[in-house]
N, C-alpha and C positions, 0 to 999 in steps of 0.2 A: 799630871799626876796619874799614876796607874791604879787600876783597881786593887783592892786589898784582899778579897776573899771570893770563895765560890767558884763556879765553873770558869769564870774569866781568868783565874790564876791557878788552874789545875786542882780545884777543890779545896784550896786552903781555908782554914778556919780562922775566925777572928780571935785575938787575944782577950783575956779577961772576960770570957763568956759573953762577948758582945754578939749581937745578931748580925747576920750577913744579908744585906738587901738583895733584891733581884738584880741590881746593877753592879754588885760586887763591892759594896762599901760596908764598913763596920759601924754599928751604932746601937742605941738602946731605946729608940722610940718606935711607935707603931709603923712608921714608914720603913723601918729596917726589920722589925720583928714579927709583923703580922703575916700569917699564912695567906691572908686575903690579898696581900701585896706581893705575893710570890717570894717571900723570904726564903733564903737558901740554906741557912744553918743556924743553930742555936735559937730557933724560932719560938715564939710563944705558942702554946697549944691552945686550942679552943677549950670549951668546958669538957670535963672528963666524961667519957661515955658511961651510960648507966650500967651498973653491974647487977648480976643476979638473974634468976629465971623469972620471967613474967613480970618484970618491973614496969 
């Protein structure tokens, strides 16, 4: 089976807003979606950065 997304297939995105893992597969678990696991697209973001001056 060939990879589904990411740099392995020319930057393709996953359907249904699924995350693309570092290995080019679509899914919706931390293994696919975590930036710490080198997610490629539709990744979960970390906590939002603080906003405002002197926060």
